[in-house]
KEKOLGU-262054 format. One record per residue (C-alpha): residue number from 0; residue in one letter; x, y, z. Coordinates in Angstrom, 2 decimals, always signed. Layout:
SITE  seq  type        X        Y        Z
SITE  NUM     A        X        Y        Z
...
***
This chain:
SITE  seq  type        X        Y        Z
SITE    0     M   -15.26    +0.25    +8.79
SITE    1     H   -13.65    +3.59    +9.62
SITE    2     I    -9.86    +3.45    +9.44
SITE    3     R    -9.53    +4.57   +13.06
SITE    4     D   -11.46    +1.46   +14.11
SITE    5     I    -9.53    -0.79   +11.69
SITE    6     L    -6.15    +0.28   +13.02
SITE    7     K    -7.29    +0.20   +16.64
SITE    8     E    -8.89    -3.23   +16.31
SITE    9     G    -6.00    -5.07   +14.70
SITE   10     S    -2.51    -3.80   +15.41
SITE   11     P    -0.32    -4.28   +13.51
SITE   12     S    -2.49    -4.07   +10.42
SITE   13     F    -1.78    -5.94    +7.19
SITE   14     S    -3.17    -4.51    +3.97
SITE   15     F    -2.83    -4.99    +0.21
SITE   16     E    -2.84    -2.63    -2.76
SITE   17     F    -4.35    -3.48    -6.15
SITE   18     F    -4.83    -1.55    -9.37
SITE   19     P    -7.96    -1.66   -11.58
SITE   20     P    -7.25    -3.78   -14.69
SITE   21     R    -8.00    -2.34   -18.12
SITE   22     T    -8.33    -5.65   -19.99
SITE   23     E   -10.52    -8.72   -19.62
SITE   24     E    -7.43   -10.87   -19.09
SITE   25     G    -6.31    -8.53   -16.34
SITE   26     K    -9.71    -8.71   -14.67
SITE   27     V    -9.64   -12.52   -14.64
SITE   28     H    -6.11   -12.45   -13.20
SITE   29     L    -7.14   -10.01   -10.46
SITE   30     L   -10.12   -12.15    -9.46
SITE   31     T    -7.75   -15.08    -9.02
SITE   32     T    -5.43   -12.93    -6.89
SITE   33     L    -8.34   -11.75    -4.75
SITE   34     R    -9.46   -15.34    -4.17
SITE   35     E    -5.97   -16.26    -3.03
SITE   36     L    -5.45   -13.26    -0.77
SITE   37     E    -8.88   -12.74    +0.75
SITE   38     S    -8.48   -15.72    +3.07
SITE   39     L    -5.48   -13.95    +4.65
SITE   40     R    -8.03   -11.50    +6.07
SITE   41     P    -6.29    -8.21    +5.32
SITE   42     S    -7.21    -5.25    +7.51
SITE   43     F    -8.14    -3.42    +4.31
SITE   44     V    -7.26    -3.24    +0.63
SITE   45     S    -6.54    -0.10    -1.37
SITE   46     I    -7.30    +0.51    -5.05
SITE   47     T    -5.15    +2.87    -7.09
SITE   48     Y    -6.36    +5.80    -9.15
SITE   49     G    -4.73    +6.71   -12.47
SITE   50     A    -3.00   +10.05   -12.91
SITE   51     G    -5.46   +12.80   -13.73
SITE   52     G    -8.40   +10.48   -13.13
SITE   53     T    -7.61    +8.15   -16.06
SITE   54     T    -9.00    +5.14   -14.17
SITE   55     R   -11.71    +7.02   -12.25
SITE   56     D   -14.61    +4.79   -13.30
SITE   57     L   -12.50    +1.60   -13.19
SITE   58     T   -11.40    +2.44    -9.65
SITE   59     H   -14.93    +3.27    -8.54
SITE   60     D   -16.40    +0.11   -10.09
SITE   61     L   -13.78    -2.17    -8.53
SITE   62     V   -14.08    -0.53    -5.10
SITE   63     T   -17.86    -0.75    -5.03
SITE   64     R   -17.84    -4.34    -6.29
SITE   65     L   -15.42    -5.38    -3.57
SITE   66     K   -17.65    -3.64    -1.03
SITE   67     R   -20.77    -5.43    -2.27
SITE   68     E   -19.42    -8.90    -2.98
SITE   69     T   -16.56    -9.59    -0.59
SITE   70     A   -15.62    -9.36    +3.06
SITE   71     L   -12.76    -7.02    +2.09
SITE   72     D   -12.77    -3.39    +3.25
SITE   73     P   -11.74    -1.35    +0.18
SITE   74     I   -10.11    +2.08    +0.36
SITE   75     P   -10.00    +3.99    -2.94
SITE   76     H    -7.07    +6.20    -3.82
SITE   77     L    -8.09    +9.67    -4.95
SITE   78     T    -5.70   +12.04    -6.70
SITE   79     C    -6.54   +15.70    -7.05
SITE   80     V    -4.27   +17.18    -9.75
SITE   81     G    -6.36   +18.27   -12.72
SITE   82     H    -9.67   +17.88   -10.83
SITE   83     G   -12.18   +20.60   -10.10
SITE   84     E   -14.17   +21.08    -6.91
SITE   85     E   -17.36   +19.70    -8.43
SITE   86     E   -15.64   +16.54    -9.71
SITE   87     I   -14.22   +15.76    -6.28
SITE   88     E   -17.56   +16.48    -4.60
SITE   89     N   -19.34   +14.09    -6.98
SITE   90     L   -16.78   +11.34    -6.36
SITE   91     L   -17.07   +11.72    -2.60
SITE   92     N   -20.86   +11.52    -2.84
SITE   93     R   -20.66    +8.35    -4.94
SITE   94     Y   -18.33    +6.67    -2.48
SITE   95     A   -20.40    +7.76    +0.52
SITE   96     Q   -23.58    +6.38    -1.06
SITE   97     A   -21.78    +3.07    -1.73
SITE   98     G   -20.86    +2.76    +1.94
SITE   99     I   -17.14    +3.38    +1.48
SITE  100     S   -15.67    +4.63    +4.76
SITE  101     N   -12.16    +5.80    +3.87
SITE  102     I   -10.16    +7.60    +1.17
SITE  103     L    -6.41    +7.66    +0.49
SITE  104     A    -5.82   +11.29    -0.52
SITE  105     L    -2.93   +11.91    -2.93
SITE  106     R    -1.79   +14.75    -5.13
SITE  107     G    -1.00   +12.55    -8.12
SITE  108     D    +1.56   +13.08   -10.87
SITE  109     Q    +2.07   +16.53   -12.25
SITE  110     P    +0.66   +17.04   -15.79
SITE  111     R    +3.21   +16.23   -18.50
SITE  112     E    +2.10   +19.21   -20.54
SITE  113     P    +2.88   +22.56   -18.85
SITE  114     S    -0.33   +24.00   -20.31
SITE  115     S    -2.51   +21.31   -18.64
SITE  116     P    -4.72   +22.71   -15.87
SITE  117     M    -3.74   +21.90   -12.29
SITE  118     G    -7.35   +21.98   -11.14
SITE  119     D    -8.67   +23.36    -7.87
SITE  120     F    -6.43   +21.23    -5.65
SITE  121     P    -2.73   +21.80    -6.40
SITE  122     H    -1.52   +19.87    -3.33
SITE  123     A    -2.63   +16.81    -1.37
SITE  124     V    -3.27   +18.96    +1.70
SITE  125     D    -5.95   +20.82    -0.27
SITE  126     L    -7.68   +17.52    -1.03
SITE  127     V    -7.43   +16.43    +2.62
SITE  128     R    -9.17   +19.64    +3.70
SITE  129     K   -11.91   +19.08    +1.11
SITE  130     I   -12.55   +15.50    +2.27
SITE  131     R   -12.46   +16.49    +5.95
SITE  132     H   -15.13   +19.15    +5.35
SITE  133     F   -17.36   +16.81    +3.34
SITE  134     R   -20.53   +16.19    +5.33
SITE  135     G   -22.41   +13.72    +3.16
SITE  136     H   -21.20   +10.58    +4.94
SITE  137     H   -23.29    +8.45    +7.33
SITE  138     D   -20.42    +8.09    +9.82
SITE  139     P   -20.37   +11.04   +12.27
SITE  140     R   -16.58   +11.11   +11.88
SITE  141     W   -17.10   +11.44    +8.11
SITE  142     F   -14.54    +9.80    +5.81
SITE  143     G   -11.36    +8.33    +7.26
SITE  144     I    -8.38    +9.82    +5.43
SITE  145     G    -4.96    +8.41    +4.59
SITE  146     V    -2.01   +10.29    +3.11
SITE  147     A    +1.37    +9.34    +1.66
SITE  148     G    +4.72    +9.51    +3.46
SITE  149     F    +8.22    +9.21    +2.02
SITE  150     P   +10.85    +7.60    +4.29
SITE  151     E   +13.61    +8.32    +1.78
SITE  152     G   +12.32   +11.80    +1.02
SITE  153     H    +9.95   +13.13    -1.61
SITE  154     P   +11.81   +13.42    -4.94
SITE  155     E   +10.40   +16.92    -5.53
SITE  156     T   +11.31   +18.26    -2.08
SITE  157     P   +15.05   +18.01    -1.37
SITE  158     N   +14.63   +20.10    +1.80
SITE  159     R   +13.80   +17.37    +4.34
SITE  160     L   +12.71   +19.86    +7.02
SITE  161     R   +10.23   +21.46    +4.66
SITE  162     E    +9.04   +18.04    +3.56
SITE  163     M    +8.18   +17.15    +7.16
SITE  164     D    +6.29   +20.45    +7.45
SITE  165     H    +4.21   +19.43    +4.41
SITE  166     L    +3.44   +16.04    +5.97
SITE  167     K    +2.46   +17.61    +9.29
SITE  168     A    +0.17   +20.02    +7.44
SITE  169     K    -1.67   +17.07    +5.87
SITE  170     V    -2.13   +15.47    +9.28
SITE  171     E    -3.31   +18.71   +10.85
SITE  172     A    -5.76   +19.14    +7.96
SITE  173     G    -7.42   +15.86    +8.95
SITE  174     A    -5.40   +12.80    +7.93
SITE  175     D    -5.95    +9.74   +10.15
SITE  176     Y    -2.95    +7.68    +9.03
SITE  177     I    +0.13    +7.72    +6.82
SITE  178     C    +1.01    +5.02    +4.29
SITE  179     T    +4.61    +5.17    +3.10
SITE  180     Q    +6.20    +4.82    -0.28
SITE  181     L    +8.05    +1.54    -0.76
SITE  182     F   +11.54    +1.27    +0.72
SITE  183     F   +14.21    -1.41    +1.07
SITE  184     C   +16.22    -0.22    +4.07
SITE  185     N   +14.30    -0.32    +7.34
SITE  186     E   +16.63    +2.20    +8.93
SITE  187     D   +15.14    +4.79    +6.57
SITE  188     F   +11.63    +3.94    +7.78
SITE  189     L   +12.56    +3.87   +11.47
SITE  190     D   +14.34    +7.21   +11.17
SITE  191     F   +11.34    +8.65    +9.30
SITE  192     R    +9.02    +7.44   +12.05
SITE  193     E   +11.22    +9.04   +14.70
SITE  194     R   +11.35   +12.33   +12.79
SITE  195     C    +7.55   +12.28   +12.58
SITE  196     E    +7.42   +11.85   +16.34
SITE  197     L    +9.76   +14.80   +16.82
SITE  198     A    +7.57   +16.89   +14.51
SITE  199     G    +4.49   +16.13   +16.61
SITE  200     I    +2.92   +13.76   +14.08
SITE  201     R    +0.98   +11.22   +16.15
SITE  202     V    -1.08    +9.23   +13.61
SITE  203     P    -0.28    +5.57   +12.72
SITE  204     I    +2.38    +5.10   +10.03
SITE  205     L    +2.02    +2.05    +7.78
SITE  206     A    +5.15    +0.71    +6.07
SITE  207     G    +4.92    +0.16    +2.31
SITE  208     I    +6.61    -3.06    +1.15
SITE  209     M    +7.07    -4.30    -2.41
SITE  210     P    +9.12    -7.47    -2.91
SITE  211     V   +11.42    -7.57    -5.94
SITE  212     T   +10.37   -10.51    -8.11
SITE  213     S   +12.23    -9.70   -11.34
SITE  214     L   +14.96    -7.38   -12.64
SITE  215     T   +12.39    -5.82   -14.97
SITE  216     G   +10.24    -5.08   -11.94
SITE  217     L   +13.26    -3.63   -10.15
SITE  218     H   +13.87    -1.12   -12.93
SITE  219     R   +10.16    -0.28   -13.07
SITE  220     M   +10.20    +0.42    -9.31
SITE  221     A   +13.15    +2.76    -9.83
SITE  222     D   +11.18    +4.65   -12.49
SITE  223     L    +7.88    +4.86   -10.61
SITE  224     A    +9.24    +5.52    -7.11
SITE  225     G   +11.84    +8.17    -7.86
SITE  226     G   +14.61    +8.33    -5.28
SITE  227     T   +14.14    +4.79    -3.96
SITE  228     R   +17.39    +3.42    -2.54
SITE  229     F   +18.34    -0.16    -3.42
SITE  230     P   +20.88    -1.50    -0.87
SITE  231     A   +24.03    -2.98    -2.39
SITE  232     R   +23.57    -6.26    -0.53
SITE  233     L   +20.18    -6.77    -2.15
SITE  234     L   +21.46    -5.81    -5.60
SITE  235     K   +24.46    -8.17    -5.36
SITE  236     S   +22.22   -11.11    -4.55
SITE  237     L   +19.78   -10.25    -7.32
SITE  238     L   +22.56    -9.83    -9.88
SITE  239     R   +24.07   -13.19    -8.96
SITE  240     A   +20.72   -14.79    -9.73
SITE  241     Q   +20.07   -13.11   -13.09
SITE  242     G   +19.31   -15.71   -15.70
SITE  243     D   +17.43   -17.75   -13.08
SITE  244     P   +14.03   -16.03   -12.62
SITE  245     A   +12.77   -18.48   -10.00
SITE  246     T   +15.82   -18.00    -7.78
SITE  247     L   +15.70   -14.22    -8.22
SITE  248     E   +12.07   -14.20    -7.12
SITE  249     R   +12.88   -16.29    -4.04
SITE  250     I   +15.66   -13.86    -3.11
SITE  251     G   +13.28   -10.90    -3.38
SITE  252     I   +10.62   -12.63    -1.30
SITE  253     H   +13.17   -13.64    +1.34
SITE  254     Y   +14.49   -10.08    +1.59
SITE  255     A   +10.96    -8.64    +1.93
SITE  256     S   +10.17   -11.29    +4.58
SITE  257     E   +13.20   -10.21    +6.59
SITE  258     Q   +12.16    -6.58    +6.21
SITE  259     C    +8.69    -7.36    +7.55
SITE  260     A   +10.03    -9.45   +10.45
SITE  261     D   +12.29    -6.58   +11.47
SITE  262     L    +9.47    -4.03   +11.18
SITE  263     L    +7.25    -6.19   +13.39
SITE  264     H   +10.10    -6.47   +15.89
SITE  265     H   +10.17    -2.65   +15.97
SITE  266     D    +6.41    -2.39   +16.61
SITE  267     V    +5.32    -1.09   +13.22
SITE  268     A    +1.70    +0.08   +13.19
SITE  269     G    +1.02    -1.81    +9.96
SITE  270     I    +2.48    -3.22    +6.76
SITE  271     H    +0.98    -2.34    +3.39
SITE  272     F    +1.91    -4.70    +0.53
SITE  273     Y    +2.15    -3.35    -3.00
SITE  274     T    +0.98    -6.54    -4.75
SITE  275     L    +0.95    -5.48    -8.44
SITE  276     N    -2.19    -7.65    -8.61
SITE  277     K    -0.17   -10.79    -7.85
SITE  278     S    -0.58   -13.04    -4.84
SITE  279     Q    +2.37   -15.42    -4.65
SITE  280     A    +4.95   -13.08    -3.11
SITE  281     T    +2.53   -11.81    -0.46
SITE  282     R    +1.38   -15.32    +0.41
SITE  283     E    +4.99   -16.49    +0.71
SITE  284     I    +5.82   -13.58    +3.02
SITE  285     F    +2.84   -14.38    +5.25
SITE  286     R    +3.99   -18.00    +5.36
SITE  287     N    +7.57   -17.02    +6.19
SITE  288     L    +6.40   -14.77    +9.00
SITE  289     G    +4.17   -17.47   +10.46
SITE  290     L    +1.15   -15.16   +10.39
SITE  291     S    -1.97   -17.04   +11.45
SITE  292     R    -4.61   -14.78    +9.90
SITE  293     Q    -6.03   -17.37    +7.51
SITE  294     A    -9.78   -17.83    +7.67
SITE  295     P   -11.27   -21.29    +7.16
SITE  296     L   -12.10   -21.66    +3.47
SITE  297     E   -15.77   -22.44    +4.09
SITE  298     E   -16.07   -19.26    +6.20
SITE  299     V   -14.56   -17.11    +3.46
SITE  300     Q   -16.83   -18.72    +0.87
SITE  301     K   -19.83   -17.96    +3.04
SITE  302     E   -18.81   -14.32    +3.49
SITE  303     S   -17.99   -13.69    -0.19
SITE  304     P   -18.74   -16.61    -2.50
SITE  305     T   -17.80   -14.65    -5.63
SITE  306     F   -14.14   -14.32    -4.76
SITE  307     A   -13.41   -17.00    -2.14
SITE  308     G   -10.48   -19.35    -2.65
SITE  309     K    -7.59   -21.16    -1.04
SITE  310     A    -4.35   -19.86    +0.45
SITE  311     G    -2.25   -21.72    +2.99
SITE  312     L    -0.01   -20.60    +5.81
SITE  313     E    +2.75   -22.36    +7.67
SITE  314     N    +5.13   -21.25   +10.40
SITE  315     S    +8.78   -20.28    +9.79
SITE  316     V   +11.41   -17.55   +10.10
SITE  317     K   +12.49   -15.68   +13.18
SITE  318     T   +12.75   -11.92   +13.60
SITE  319     Q   +16.04   -10.21   +12.73
SITE  320     D   +17.27    -7.01   +14.36
SITE  321     R   +18.18    -4.95   +11.31
SITE  322     V   +17.48    -5.32    +7.60
SITE  323     C   +19.96    -3.07    +5.77
SITE  324     S   +22.74    -5.30    +7.09
SITE  325     L   +21.06    -8.54    +5.98
SITE  326     T   +22.56   -10.60    +3.18
SITE  327     P   +19.73   -12.28    +1.24
SITE  328     P   +20.68   -15.91    +0.61
SITE  329     T   +21.39   -16.99    -2.94
SITE  330     G   +20.08   -20.01    -4.80
SITE  331     A   +21.46   -22.89    -2.74
SITE  332     A   +20.33   -21.55    +0.62
SITE  333     L   +16.91   -20.67    -0.75
SITE  334     S   +16.42   -24.02    -2.36
SITE  335     A   +17.04   -25.64    +1.01
SITE  336     R   +14.51   -23.45    +2.77
***
């Protein structure tokens, strides 16, 4: 389904991101995750694309398999750094022939070696233009296009006014929606959304959420999402729980649940969960929010017998007004929840 229809049909949207596994063990683990999350009926799922096209075939194979064998609506990421015009054209043709309706257009990481070629698309806006002018799709609107947004600012663009100009250029080139980098302070997202409005950016903005489930994961987030701000209140609670992985995970899930409740209270267009190919945290957040999107198991099995599985939902948690000021509960309070 075209992303314009997806976002219009179910607002707010709820979507999940996965990455293509490289090992057999990883593939088995992902299939389990898909079984557990498919019954939550996400609006769509996105599949990442390795820097410089390192997972190009893995991404394509996973996306097309999900399209064929599940009720999920997959959106492939596509990065352009290091790619030529012909490579991108071939990829777009393959996705169009497979019935894929949308692409998340990204620049991708800069080459580590200065001598590495940048390719024909140095910036994401160049890729957006290429996709928008592609005419090999069955939908008269052609591919739906998503782009990235950075509530805390892009690490390579300290000038925030210029950064907003870059984002507006991507939208004017044809982007249909914006999916943000992960963040932990909702005030950053709400301010970003307001600045987009002031800049004349009128497409839906989906909030990227990644719950902290371990201190190792926290440090990895800091490395991968340069510039991400970790509020002191969250860090204090996580540090008090170090040495107790289960409690630390519950703190991270609780904090992300409060973030999501606050975003819903402020009429977010959608929430995009960075799952890291795991299901528990996302399922717990859905349960905490009392989201009633679960399909009957027999219906899911009928729609996609290869991946279908169980995942339960219960009601809990009320909306809070602001998340940066929240104090995530520590072990005792969480154990009682």
